[in-house]
C-alpha positions, 0 to 999 in steps of 0.5 A: 518941483519946488515943493518937492525940493523944499520937502526933501530939504526939510526932511534932511534938516529934521534928520540933522537937528531932530528933535526940532521945532517948527520955529527952528526950521522956520529960521533955518529956511527963512520960510513962513511958519505956515509953509513949514508946518504944512510940509511937516504935516504932509511928511508925517501923514506919509510916515516920513516924520513923526512928533517926538514922544517926549515933546509933541511940539518937536519933530523927528524922523519916522518909520518910513525912512527905514523903508529906503534904508536896506542898501545903507543897512547892509553896511551896518553891524545889525544887517551884517550880523543877521543875514547869514543866520537868517539864511540858515534859519530859512534853510532849517524850517523852509519858511519866510524869515524877516528882521524887524526893528522898532520905531520907538513905541510906534511900530515895528518896521521890516528891514530884511527878509529871506524867502522860502521856496513854498509856492504859498508863503507869507510876504513882508515887504521891506518897510512894512510896519506893524503894531507892537502888541499884535505881532510876534516881533513886536511882543518879542521887543516889548518883553525886553523894554522897560516896564514904563514903556510897556505901560505907556503903550497900554495907556495909548490903547491896544487896538484889536485886529482879530479875535485873538489879538491881546487887546487887554492890559493884563493879558498882554502883561501875562504874555510878555512874562511868558515870552521872557520865560520861553525866549520867544513870542508866538503870533496865531492870526493875531494881526494878519488873518491866516498868518502865524509867526514865532520871533525872538529879540536881538539885544544890544550890549546892555540887554535892550532890544534892537530888533527881532527875527521871525519865522513866518508861515501861513496858518495852514502849515502851523503845527502846535507840536513843532512850536518848541522846536521852532521856538528854540531855532528862532531864539538861537538865531536871535542869540547868534545875531546878538553875539555876532553883532557884539563880536562874540 
């Protein structure tokens, strides 16, 4: 139990002081550097911590923390603004609706979901993560990030998850241009086999993406003729969440 307690205390310290170095944590806890480093690596492998993008010698909170945030998130402006519009969108299309937030450029994290009543439906567990370039929610966010962030993601490499994953730089850039023009992103089996989705971004006061809301469905119910209709609905829902959060 001592190791569990130590891990939790180090996790709390990173949350309080992030981005923080091993040396700084060693001083805080008066522990051997090797012990702190081993704990950090373990927490990182589990997704609770990650190295800072700006300085890889420093540590900060990772995506997995968001998996235990739903109860706390319910009091936040984002969750409060999103819930009712998500329910209305579900009622309009009778498909699964989910809300995801970006963990920097590392991944998207599902933080809320409204299920449809189809026996066969898509399922996204709270805390599930997915790559930005291969998903509708991720590309909806990418389309509204600064160009240098997009180029950084491309430089890291675009992993291919299916034959349709946008895994080349020019193709991804062109897709992001289309998303900005249309107002929504489309995913046709590009990440999970048999899963299609449409998503639009929730923006902050300065136009930066805070989250993305998506309609998700099995590809057996995907209908290309309905994409403009679904796209308008999901974009309108994202715009409503943006406005509600900003008090419009």
